[in-house]
N, C-alpha and C positions, 0 to 999 in steps of 0.2 A: 524493199521495205518489210516484207513478210518474214525475213530470216533473222530479225533481231528485234529487241525491245524498242518500242517508240513510246514516248510519253510527252504530254504537254499540259499546261495549267492555265486556266482562265477565270475571270471574275465577272459577275454581273450584280448590280446593286439592287437593293430593295426598292419597291415602288408602291406608294399608297395612293389609291384613287379616291378623290374627294367626291366627285359626282360623274355620272356617265349616262350615255344613251346607247341602247343596244341596236346594232345593225345586222340583220340576218341576211345570209346569202348562201346559196348552194355551193359556191366556191369558197373553201376555207381561207383562201388567200385574201378574199374580199370581205369576208365576215369579220366583225370586230365591234369596236365601240369608239364613240367620240366622247370627249369629256376632258377633265383636267386632274392632274395628280402631281405628287412630289416624289423625287428620287433621293434616297438617303444613302449615306456612305457605307452602311451595313449591307450585307448581302450574302451571296453564295460563291464560294471558290471551288472549282471543280478540276480534278486531275483525271485525264483520260489516258489509259495505258493499253498498249497492244503487245502481247507476247505470243509466241507459238504455243505455249503451254495452255492457254485459255481454250476452253471448249464451248463456253457460252458466255453471254454478257452478264456481268454482275453490276448491280447498282447499289452503292453504299451511301448512306446519309449519316453524317457524324459517326462513322464507324460501324453502323448497323445496316445489315442487308434490308432493302426495301423493294417493293414492286417498282416504284418510280415510273408510272405509266407514261407521263409526259416526256420525261428524260429518255426513256426506252424508245419512244416513238421517234425522237430526234435521231438516235443511233440507227434505228432501222431504216429511216429515210435516207441516211447518208452512206451507209456501208452494210455489207453482209458479214463483216468480220466480227468475231467475239471480242468484247472489250471489257476492261475493268474501269468503271466510272465511280469515282470517289468524290462526293460533294461534302463540303463542310460549311455550315451556316451559323451566323451569329444573329439571325432574326427569327421570330416565331414562325412556325409552319402552320399553314391553313388558317391564318388569322387576318388576312387582308394585307400582307406585306409583299405580295408578288413573289413568293418563294418558288412556286412551280415554274414561273416564267424565268426567274433568275437561274434556276437549275437547268432549264432547257437551253437558255442562251449561253451560259458558261460552258455547258457540255458541247454545244455546237462549235464554239470558238476553239475549245481545246481539242476536239476531235479533228477539226479542219487542219490544225497545226500538226497534231501527232501523226496523221495519215497523209499529210501533204496533199490535201484535196484541192488546194488553190481556189477556194470559194471566196467571192467578195462578201463584204459585210451585208449587202442587201440580200444575198442568197442565204446567209446565216440567219438573218432576222426573219426572213420568210419561212424557213424551215422551222424555227423555234415557234413562230406565231401559229403556223398550221398545227404543230404538235399540241399547243395549248388549246386551240379551237376544237380539234377532233376529240380531245380528252375532256372537254368542257371544264378545264381548270382555269381558264381566263380568256379575256377578249382583247385587252389593250395594254397589258403590262410590258410585253416584250419590246414594242416600239418605243415606249417611254424609257425603258431601261437602256436602250441603245443611244439615248441622247443626253439624259441627265437634266437636273434642275427642276423648275416648275414647268411641266410639259402639258401643252394644250393639244389634244388629239383632234385635229380639225377634219380629218377624213378617216374612215375605218379601214382596217386591214393592214396587210404587210406591204412593203415597197413592191411595186411603184404605186399601189393603190392608196395605202395609208399615208397620211401627211400630218406633220406636227408644226406647232409654233411654240414659242417660249415666253415666259414672263421673266425678265431679267431681275434677279434678286441677289443680295449678298448672302453669304453663308448664314444659316439660321439653325438654332437648336430646336429640334422637334422632340417633345416628350410623348411617350407612347405607353399605353397600357393594354396588354394582350389578355383578354378574358377567356378566350376559348375559340374553337373552330366553328366556321359556318360553311356549310356545303355549297360551294359556288354552283355546282351543276344543278342542284335542286332549285336554287333561286332563278337561274337563267332559263330553266325549263317550265316555269310557272307563267302562263300567258298573261294572266291578269296583272301579276306583279311586274312582268316585263313591260307591259303597256304603261303602267304607272311610273315606272323608273324612267322610261324614255320620254314621257310627257313632261315630267318635272325636270328631267335632265336637260331638255331643250331650253326650258326657261332659264335654267342656271347658266347654260352656255351663252345664251343671248346677253344675260346680265353681266357675265364675266367679260365678254368681248367689248361691251360698252365701257367698262372700267377694268382693264386687265392689270390688276395689282394682286399681290399676295394676300392682302387683307380681304379683298373681294372674294378671292378663291376660298378663304377660310369660311367666310359668311355664307357663300353659296353652298359649300359642302355641308355646313351645319343645317341649313334650311332643307337641303336635299335629304339628309339622313332622317330628319324629323318628318318631312312631308311625305316621303315614300312609305313610311311605316317600317323601314328596315331596322331602325334603332329600337333595341329592347328597352324595357323599363330601367334596367341597370345602366345601360349606355346613356339614356336620357338623364338619369340622376348624376352621372359623371359629368356630362356636358354642362348641366346646371351648376354643379359644384365648382367646376373650373371657371365658369362665367362669374360666379360670386367671388372667386379669388382674384379676378382681374384679368383672366386669360380668355382664350376662345378655343373650343374643342369641337371635334366632329368624329364621325365613325369612319374607320378604314373600310373601303368597299372592295371586295365583299368579305367581311370578317367581323367577329365579335370583339372588336378592338377600338380603342379611342386614340386619336392623335391630337396634340394640343400645342399651343405656343403662347408665349407671353413676353412682354417687355422685361428687360433684365431686373427691374426693381420689383416685379411681381412674380419672378421665377420661383422663389422659395415657397410662396403662398400657393402657387399652382401645383408644385410638387407635393406639398402637404395635402392638398385637396385630392390629388390622384392617389396618394398613399392610403387614403381611407378605403380604397377599393382593391388595392393590390400593389405590386412592386413596379414603379415606373421604370421605363427604359429610356435612355437618352441617345439620340442619333443626331447627325447633322445633315441638313438639306444642303446639297452642293451640286456641282456640275460633273460629278463622277459618272462614268458610263461603262458599259460592258467592253471587255477586251482581254487580251492575253496578259498573263503575269510572267 
């Protein structure tokens, strides 16, 4: 394997968390979050290449060299060989779309194939989840991105500890507005905010499981964003504007971003409302999941 070039490509979708609870644990495999979120067809495609000419690992994002701490951790956990990791994304970075998890997961799948490591999906998910947790870049995106759809994370952590359920839904258009970055690590390390998030998140989860529909998910997400105080004044203004236009919106956790949905007859009105604050992005919620390309 080491005497010639080996390359493979994989994809992992975006994931927007609507609400969540934080579950701490000294074991990063067991640490994570419960809650609910949606998986979109946009995401991160990563090509991993090994050649003898490489002397160190390079991580590129959309053609530019980056530190890529979470992705680099995945590489270091799986091999001591230097690799070229090239990720291309069509989703906002650092805005609550699960880009770091998607980068880690797509890297792990591609690396496994390129180096013929013969890992199972559970081991790939575990590695990516641990990389997210130790770098404080996420708690629950990876396992959701591994399944697709409207994913309810019922137990925290990576397999076999983490567990999920689904809300069956038809493909839906999700309108998004990315306003800027929010430091996931700083939010997760604030004990008072973490307590408030988990307290309100538990109530949202109980409410969702009583009526597990997409509509309930959206309402629980909105109530969570407003109740925790995570929503900025601008996000609150957007949520209200979308509501006045006949749609429903909430904040992507954790990011300074809004996601919204509306019935077809109210779509243009919701787009117009979002456009007052920026340029809306349109994705589709569906059952896509991480894997090789």
